[in-house]
MIVO-231501 format. One record per residue (C-alpha): residue number from 1; residue in one letter; chain; x, y, z. Coordinates in Angstrom, 3 decimals. Example, Ala and Ser with C-alpha at 12.3 -4.5 7.8 and 13.67 -1.06 7.14 Angstrom:
MIVO-231501
PT    nr   rest   kette         c1         c2         c3
PT     1      A       A     12.300     -4.500      7.800
PT     2      S       A     13.670     -1.060      7.140
This chain:
MIVO-231501
PT    nr   rest   kette         c1         c2         c3
PT     1      M       A     -4.010     17.568     31.069
PT     2      Q       A     -3.260     13.927     30.249
PT     3      I       A     -1.552     12.888     27.149
PT     4      G       A     -4.587     11.089     25.766
PT     5      S       A     -6.646     14.170     25.847
PT     6      I       A     -3.915     16.149     24.129
PT     7      I       A     -3.645     13.374     21.390
PT     8      A       A     -7.353     13.472     21.141
PT     9      I       A     -7.674     17.288     20.704
PT    10      Y       A     -4.695     17.095     18.154
PT    11      F       A     -6.493     14.440     16.194
PT    12      V       A     -9.844     16.402     16.028
PT    13      A       A     -7.920     19.571     15.149
PT    14      W       A     -5.964     17.939     12.356
PT    15      W       A     -8.975     16.455     10.644
PT    16      I       A    -11.000     19.724     10.797
PT    17      T       A     -8.024     21.684      9.660
PT    18      F       A     -7.443     19.144      6.762
PT    19      V       A    -10.850     19.550      5.582
PT    20      A       A    -10.609     23.209      5.540
PT    21      V       A     -6.993     23.208      3.825
PT    22      L       A     -8.052     20.564      1.203
PT    23      P       A     -9.586     22.663     -1.296
PT    24      I       A     -7.160     25.548     -1.224
PT    25      G       A     -5.288     25.835     -4.373
PT    26      S       A     -6.988     22.900     -6.155
PT    27      E       A     -7.894     23.233     -9.734
PT    28      S       A    -10.156     20.572    -11.563
PT    29      H       A     -9.613     19.122    -14.967
PT    30      H       A    -12.482     21.137    -16.118
PT    31      E       A    -11.149     24.543    -14.826
PT    32      T       A     -7.703     23.948    -16.435
PT    33      G       A     -9.003     22.496    -19.722
PT    34      A       A     -6.927     19.429    -19.327
PT    35      E       A     -7.930     16.294    -21.177
PT    36      I       A    -10.386     14.225    -19.155
PT    37      V       A     -9.769     10.589    -19.342
PT    38      A       A    -12.728      8.166    -19.600
PT    39      G       A    -13.900      7.424    -16.017
PT    40      T       A    -12.507     10.391    -14.542
PT    41      D       A    -14.715     12.857    -12.735
PT    42      P       A    -14.202     16.277    -14.331
PT    43      A       A    -14.271     18.047    -10.915
PT    44      A       A    -11.299     15.864     -9.738
PT    45      P       A     -8.093     18.044     -9.011
PT    46      V       A     -5.355     17.855    -11.629
PT    47      R       A     -2.560     18.151     -8.910
PT    48      P       A     -4.069     17.536     -5.436
PT    49      R       A     -0.703     18.058     -3.538
PT    50      L       A     -1.885     15.981     -0.486
PT    51      V       A      1.607     15.564      1.078
PT    52      L       A      2.055     19.529      1.114
PT    53      K       A     -1.495     19.982      2.332
PT    54      A       A     -0.833     17.293      5.178
PT    55      L       A      2.330     19.178      6.334
PT    56      I       A      0.483     22.471      6.413
PT    57      T       A     -2.433     20.802      8.276
PT    58      S       A      0.003     19.253     10.945
PT    59      V       A      1.603     22.685     11.603
PT    60      L       A     -1.786     24.420     11.756
PT    61      A       A     -3.306     21.688     13.921
PT    62      A       A     -0.373     22.008     16.412
PT    63      G       A     -1.101     25.528     16.605
PT    64      V       A     -4.797     25.030     17.210
PT    65      T       A     -4.010     22.426     19.943
PT    66      A       A     -1.465     24.741     21.648
PT    67      F       A     -4.259     27.453     21.662
PT    68      V       A     -6.743     25.071     23.151
PT    69      L       A     -4.295     23.741     25.731
PT    70      W       A     -3.467     27.472     26.679
PT    71      G       A     -7.026     28.246     26.952
PT    72      V       A     -7.652     25.194     29.276
PT    73      N       A     -4.622     25.898     31.321
PT    74      T       A     -5.267     29.387     32.109
PT    75      D       A     -8.289     30.954     34.185
PT    76      I       A     -9.652     32.727     31.244
PT    77      I       A    -12.245     30.072     30.398
PT    78      R       A    -13.152     29.771     34.011
PT    79      A       A    -13.441     33.422     34.700
PT    80      Y       A    -15.717     33.563     31.446
PT    81      W       A    -18.094     30.836     32.517
PT    82      N       A    -18.181     32.073     36.293
PT    83      R       A    -19.237     35.546     35.766
């Protein structure tokens, strides 16, 4: 498989995983009872921790990419579709 295809798979896996990881552990101003500043959405997270979530996403996306590459490079998929 070419490097461009691997990068594309990682990119898609990263964004899908990021969207899945983003709400984990988030607490809104409304849930915590924190003061809501004028102009702030009450559902906005108090501490979004985006850097931590991006790091977790990167590790998970690497695992997903490795799993997809393993599946493509073995005969499992071809055996499944050709039965």
